[in-house]
MARRODREN-913616 format. One line per 10 residues: number of its first residue (from 1); their letters; for each residue x, y, z of C-alpha. Coordinates in pm, whole numbers, plus 50000, padded with zeros to 5 digits. Layout:
REM residues N
NUM	a	X/Y/Z; ... $
This chain:
REM residues 532
1	mkkytyilll	89862/90626/70147; 90083/90647/69857; 90207/90307/69924; 89851/90172/69931; 89810/90376/69592; 90098/90212/69438; 90020/89838/69545; 89638/89872/69387; 89808/90045/69070; 90024/89706/69043 $
11	lslfscrpes	89719/89487/69093; 89540/89687/68814; 89836/89671/68568; 89881/89302/68654; 89549/89155/68551; 89497/89404/68295; 89148/89487/68452; 88986/89792/68603; 89090/89888/68930; 88742/89896/69074 $
21	dellsygqnd	88681/89512/68964; 89027/89433/69158; 88922/89562/69484; 88649/89285/69520; 88721/88946/69663; 88561/88662/69503; 88555/88446/69800; 88280/88217/69898; 88050/88451/70086; 88095/88767/69890 $
31	nqvysnakrn	87772/88921/69853; 87858/89238/69649; 88060/89028/69396; 87756/88802/69315; 87488/89053/69308; 87662/89222/69020; 87647/88889/68837; 87277/88889/68859; 87267/89195/68683; 87290/89092/68308 $
41	fteefksfwl	87521/88858/68105; 87819/89111/68071; 87836/89163/68449; 87797/88797/68492; 88100/88734/68242; 88295/88988/68415; 88219/88816/68728; 88326/88467/68619; 88642/88591/68459; 88762/88764/68767 $
51	amnenysiwd	88663/88488/68983; 88854/88231/68792; 89142/88475/68748; 89191/88486/69139; 89118/88148/69210; 89239/87875/68946; 89566/87756/69014; 89729/87634/68695; 89757/87967/68445; 90094/87894/68392 $
61	yeykcgldwd	90004/87539/68276; 89736/87702/68064; 89957/87967/67883; 90217/87681/67784; 89943/87535/67626; 89809/87840/67409; 89525/87985/67642; 89585/88331/67705; 89302/88428/67955; 89331/88793/67910 $
71	qvyetylpkf	89290/88754/67552; 88974/88546/67638; 88815/88863/67809; 88888/89072/67514; 88754/88853/67275; 88456/88725/67464; 88335/89079/67649; 88170/89178/67327; 88002/88871/67269; 87822/88854/67613 $
81	eelddttkhk	87745/89250/67568; 87546/89153/67252; 87352/88881/67464; 87246/89162/67647; 87133/89383/67329; 86748/89342/67337; 86717/89414/66985; 86892/89109/66897; 86838/88859/67190; 86490/88897/67329 $
91	qvtnnelysl	86542/88543/67506; 86902/88385/67530; 86820/87959/67572; 87027/87758/67763; 87196/87599/67497; 87324/87913/67324; 87464/87996/67671; 87614/87690/67697; 87763/87677/67358; 87947/88047/67429 $
101	ysqfvdslhd	88094/87956/67770; 88220/87621/67635; 88397/87782/67337; 88670/87891/67597; 88594/87708/67908; 88640/87335/67714; 88980/87451/67687; 89068/87418/68070; 89283/87140/68188; 89206/87092/68511 $
111	ghlqlqiknl	89019/86747/68539; 88828/86813/68856; 88689/87150/68765; 88314/87202/68734; 88145/87533/68668; 87771/87650/68716; 87640/87948/68547; 87294/88094/68544; 87116/88166/68268; 86946/88488/68365 $
121	htgkyiilnp	86684/88505/68131; 86545/88140/68171; 86618/88094/68558; 86827/87768/68511; 87186/87666/68538; 87423/87550/68294; 87692/87304/68396; 88032/87294/68245; 88292/87015/68310; 88609/87070/68091 $
131	gqarnkrerg	88746/86730/68187; 88461/86545/68057; 88421/86755/67741; 88780/86720/67682; 88757/86319/67730; 88463/86321/67484; 88629/86542/67223; 88981/86354/67218; 88872/85995/67268; 88529/85947/67122 $
141	eqfaiegkyi	88372/85643/67122; 88645/85465/67335; 88561/85704/67630; 88190/85601/67605; 88242/85186/67563; 88506/85197/67858; 88219/85332/68054; 87988/85084/67968; 88143/84774/67974; 88214/84652/68341 $
151	tnlnvyssdy	88386/84304/68374; 88207/84052/68514; 88461/83777/68670; 88248/83445/68672; 88328/83380/68320; 88687/83294/68447; 88548/83068/68740; 88414/82817/68436; 88572/82464/68395; 88614/82565/68011 $
161	tnpkyriiey	88817/82868/68122; 89165/82845/67968; 89358/82712/68347; 89612/83026/68351; 89277/83269/68365; 89097/83044/68614; 88967/83191/68933; 89053/82992/69234; 88905/83192/69489; 88658/83467/69487 $
171	dnanantmsf	88487/83688/69719; 88324/84044/69686; 88088/84289/69846; 87863/84544/69682; 87558/84719/69783; 87335/84461/69560; 87459/84157/69725; 87478/84312/70082; 87105/84388/70030; 87050/84009/69966 $
181	ehiarvlnla	87265/83903/70284; 87091/84185/70478; 86737/84049/70394; 86814/83689/70483; 86980/83772/70806; 86687/83985/70904; 86437/83722/70782; 86592/83456/70961; 86578/83676/71265; 86265/83734/71242 $
191	kektqiyiee	86141/83363/71208; 86323/83300/71519; 86226/83551/71717; 85853/83533/71615; 85837/83133/71647; 85971/83201/72010; 85690/83436/72090; 85416/83239/71942; 85530/82944/72129; 85548/83106/72465 $
201	idksggpnql	85198/83207/72435; 85063/82874/72311; 85256/82749/72593; 85122/82948/72838; 84751/82866/72759; 84700/83059/72444; 84623/83403/72366; 84382/83629/72607; 84241/83965/72575; 84555/84104/72636 $
211	ndsiyesakq	84795/83949/72388; 84532/83818/72140; 84575/84122/71877; 84966/84103/71892; 84920/83710/71873; 84768/83713/71555; 84963/83983/71378; 85285/83802/71493; 85110/83475/71327; 85078/83695/71009 $
221	mlsetyelds	85404/83835/71031; 85569/83495/71065; 85352/83398/70762; 85476/83683/70521; 85848/83627/70665; 85847/83281/70509; 85705/83413/70158; 85969/83655/70174; 86244/83433/70258; 86081/83164/70009 $
231	ilnstainas	86113/83457/69690; 86488/83555/69811; 86584/83178/69789; 86379/83087/69469; 86596/83267/69216; 86982/83345/69168; 87071/83707/69230; 86975/83927/68949; 86885/84273/68868; 86531/84165/68827 $
241	liskiiplyn	86512/84012/69171; 86666/84311/69321; 86413/84521/69194; 86133/84292/69317; 86262/84184/69654; 86362/84497/69793; 86071/84727/69772; 85848/84411/69914; 86090/84366/70211; 86108/84740/70294 $
251	tycdmyyilg	85705/84719/70279; 85739/84435/70496; 85947/84647/70752; 85718/84943/70746; 85433/84729/70822; 85597/84508/71094; 85888/84766/71266; 85653/84818/71608; 85601/84466/71635; 85936/84340/71548 $
261	kqigvvlska	86070/84561/71816; 85801/84401/72095; 85961/84075/71997; 86303/84140/71987; 86383/84209/71640; 86504/84541/71444; 86354/84539/71095; 86589/84746/70912; 86554/84852/70606; 86769/84767/70246 $
271	danlaesalk	86920/85039/70056; 87065/84879/69732; 87206/85227/69683; 87416/85273/69986; 87489/85625/69970; 87639/85666/70304; 87918/85476/70136; 88181/85603/69904; 88315/85270/69810; 88029/85105/69640 $
281	sieyslfdgn	88180/84762/69545; 88524/84559/69598; 88635/84243/69444; 88884/83983/69536; 89032/83685/69331; 89289/83465/69330; 89393/83316/69000; 89594/83011/68901; 89978/83084/68995; 89918/83270/69288 $
291	ilylrlsafg	89802/83570/69122; 89598/83788/69331; 89362/84032/69208; 89178/84341/69389; 88922/84571/69218; 88787/84883/69366; 88494/85081/69188; 88605/85386/69393; 88850/85476/69655; 88622/85457/69986 $
301	ltpnlvssmr	88790/85171/70183; 88866/85401/70479; 88511/85415/70636; 88488/85064/70597; 88813/84943/70715; 88890/85186/71032; 88676/85010/71288; 88626/85355/71476; 88466/85493/71135; 88182/85198/71120 $
311	tadttsmlys	87861/85280/71188; 87744/85207/71533; 87410/85051/71423; 87479/84691/71423; 87146/84623/71291; 87175/84845/70973; 87256/84736/70611; 87549/84969/70661; 87705/84794/70912; 87656/84429/70738 $
321	yqlavdrvwq	87787/84615/70416; 88093/84740/70607; 88184/84413/70767; 88162/84250/70403; 88413/84515/70266; 88664/84448/70563; 88607/84061/70512; 88697/84092/70134; 88996/84320/70185; 89154/84108/70482 $
331	rwfrqvqqfs	89130/83809/70210; 89342/83959/70009; 89574/84108/70254; 89628/83781/70421; 89693/83602/70105; 89957/83858/70017; 90112/83829/70338; 90124/83428/70316; 90218/83411/69965; 90492/83658/70013 $
341	nedslggiil	90613/83467/70328; 90633/83139/70135; 90823/83343/69875; 90542/83196/69614; 90370/83520/69507; 90312/83514/69148; 90192/83875/69092; 89944/84140/69197; 89668/84288/68984; 89524/84608/69112 $
351	dvrnngggyv	89199/84681/68880; 89063/85080/68912; 88944/85092/68584; 88618/85321/68569; 88713/85428/68950; 88670/85803/68975; 88895/85842/69309; 88783/85922/69673; 88985/85917/69986; 89381/85975/69985 $
361	ndyqfvlgal	89391/85773/70300; 89276/85486/70113; 89629/85462/69939; 89741/85244/70261; 89500/84992/70199; 89606/84932/69817; 89927/84991/69691; 90036/85144/70025; 89964/84793/70151; 90267/84656/69931 $
371	lpaggynshv	90506/84948/70004; 90693/85024/70323; 90539/85135/70605; 90616/85556/70684; 90483/85703/70362; 90544/85717/69980; 90639/86034/69876; 90428/86010/69509; 90525/86357/69391; 90522/86754/69473 $
381	lrvkngvgry	90240/86997/69481; 90187/87368/69535; 89893/87565/69666; 89725/87853/69549; 89794/88124/69809; 89678/88451/69704; 89474/88622/69459; 89714/88712/69196; 89710/88520/68917; 90063/88344/68981 $
391	dfsplmnfvv	90035/88341/69335; 90180/88028/69454; 90339/87827/69723; 90669/87672/69715; 90689/87333/69619; 90611/87060/69881; 90638/86670/69895; 90313/86478/69827; 90345/86195/70077; 90069/85948/70041 $
401	ptleqehavv	89997/85697/70348; 90134/85334/70324; 90018/85066/70587; 90181/85111/70913; 90107/84741/71041; 90353/84509/70993; 90337/84364/70650; 90521/84190/70356; 90711/84437/70129; 90622/84315/69770 $
411	ssapivvlan	90927/84422/69584; 91005/84163/69338; 90674/83995/69206; 90512/84185/68956; 90262/84448/69062; 90012/84568/68770; 89764/84796/68772; 89456/84794/68564; 89331/85174/68429; 89143/85352/68154 $
421	srsgsmaent	89023/85673/68036; 88723/85650/68350; 89001/85640/68590; 89035/85999/68771; 89192/86129/69077; 89299/85892/69342; 89299/85621/69062; 89519/85790/68840; 89774/85827/69145; 89748/85490/69224 $
431	awgvtqqpng	89835/85418/68835; 90141/85665/68893; 90224/85519/69193; 90264/85151/69032; 90468/85300/68711; 90723/85454/68962; 90779/85110/69122; 91078/84883/68975; 90867/84590/68951; 90557/84773/68825 $
441	cfigtrtyga	90336/84807/68509; 90030/84976/68410; 89838/84830/68145; 89526/84971/67952; 89413/85326/67841; 89521/85662/67930; 89353/85770/68228; 89118/86065/68246; 89333/86341/68379; 89202/86487/68698 $
451	lsalntnpad	89503/86436/68908; 89486/86767/69139; 89401/86732/69503; 89075/86890/69644; 88959/87069/69956; 88773/86854/70183; 88552/87141/70250; 88509/87370/69953; 88353/87634/70147; 88629/87692/70323 $
461	ysatysgafg	88784/87946/70095; 88962/88177/70326; 89240/87948/70406; 89351/87839/70069; 89234/88076/69790; 89068/87761/69632; 88806/87520/69688; 88498/87736/69544; 88408/88056/69460; 88033/88152/69475 $
471	eenvtaiygy	87785/87924/69626; 87624/87650/69448; 87238/87685/69330; 87221/88028/69479; 87472/88264/69332; 87463/88330/68953; 87827/88192/68911; 88000/87908/69117; 88317/87732/69047; 88417/87401/69211 $
481	ipkyvclygn	88828/87423/69198; 89109/87198/69361; 89294/87292/69624; 89641/87167/69521; 89814/87121/69167; 90012/86830/69146; 90356/86771/68978; 90487/86482/68863; 90855/86352/68773; 91191/86474/68827 $
491	dhhpiegvgv	91109/86774/68601; 90759/86846/68807; 90548/86854/68522; 90152/86863/68547; 90001/86630/68353; 89632/86757/68413; 89409/86739/68119; 89667/86418/68008; 89645/86182/68261; 89890/85898/68316 $
501	ipdiqvpldt	90028/85683/68020; 89999/85303/68033; 90344/85167/68003; 90143/84854/67792; 89877/85041/67571; 89576/84775/67527; 89250/84891/67446; 88960/84696/67534; 88867/84447/67322; 88466/84490/67301 $
511	tlfveqgrdn	88390/84198/67072; 88578/83938/67264; 88395/84073/67576; 88024/84072/67420; 88088/83762/67229; 88216/83536/67504; 88243/83765/67817; 88622/83832/67815; 88836/84069/67928; 89137/84137/67729 $
521	qleaaidyir	89279/84358/67938; 89269/84137/68252; 89410/83882/68028; 89691/84084/67930; 89774/84174/68303; 89780/83772/68388; 90017/83752/68042; 90246/84023/68154; 90309/83841/68518; 90322/83491/68383 $
531	kd	90634/83629/68150; 90784/83813/68372 $
């Protein structure tokens, strides 16, 4: 009994908070804790403070950066008590609550951290994203600009392009272009099957009372199929055509779906958003001098390249998209192998600008496709393994996957990664990996600063003391917190909230981009490879 009392006393002294609070666990399903948070703003703040105290995993780093979490409690508790004083605050607005929390939350460095706090007066939630707030504050217009301008490689396919920047081959897969490929494929099949059906009835003596209605419907369907096909082929693919053709086609699918099945064609709708895919787009280019370019909008290659993970519905647009992604990646990969075997590879550009991250397993298909099989020891990490503020696991090596199938190792030709302030998570770890290669170079601007690793199931709190506290859109407080803290370099230092620093700093030239469509960061990468 005395031993148990002594442990509780240590817990209370360690966190400088009342013992009764420390006896509560701020896990995912602890209803007692979150019922306290619904009482008033003071109790909500206390619950939030303690939940962060138990679960946030870089308090040692925050303290070195000047943030004292205990002092936050002492400073801000009176401010929240004042919110509960009805003589001064009859109605607390969402902006007032956001402003108060952001005064200390915006100092936190974890780039993945997202918080949700309920305004007990309005019933609305405020969302706090310290990483985004930090980037907007520290980088200003640059952060907005880099998210706005996305390179269009068409300008480099023109005969007027400087030859050293000219594209020789190009291929891409994205939701918009795949919408058209999918629609075209279905319409062609519909024309073929409908025409066969009509001809078979005509050969048998024409429609009768059993097939008259379906015969007429088939003729109408064939007519509308040709109309849609003419629209599809009348104009170059652009945003205007996308907004026009997809609704028309999807209405056509609704109208003739049953008839389509009767004549042997599945009318599968188009989805320009492709919510099922975490990738969105992939681009491959071959520049003069055997310089290979690969651009990813996100790290979502795995569900598209691993055949066992592809959708089983071969009639769906998603299936077409996944095959297209595989086609584009394979073109890039095969060229890497060919030029490497011929000893003619000029260099490789991996473009992860405006890439917010995704699957760790994707590493093997990007930088890992250029490194030896067996995995790459990128950095070290630690896990939060207890409710104490500094309860950490021992350091562990973070080994990212590299391609296991036989492939060329690119050890001499330059590897350049392009990244910017909108490159986060896996994009940043890819940039870091490139900087660690003797033939690697990072060109662009400092990355976002969200390098911690996430729990694939945030609700699985019990095993890791991380992932999430509270329940999103249910409890008064909710926090999405990374599982691992990643530490870099020989001295094992965190770079959360800072990001990866480029080897060659090249801000985007927006004037050149707007007036000529040229990308000075891409051209800097090509220049670097040619001079190397």
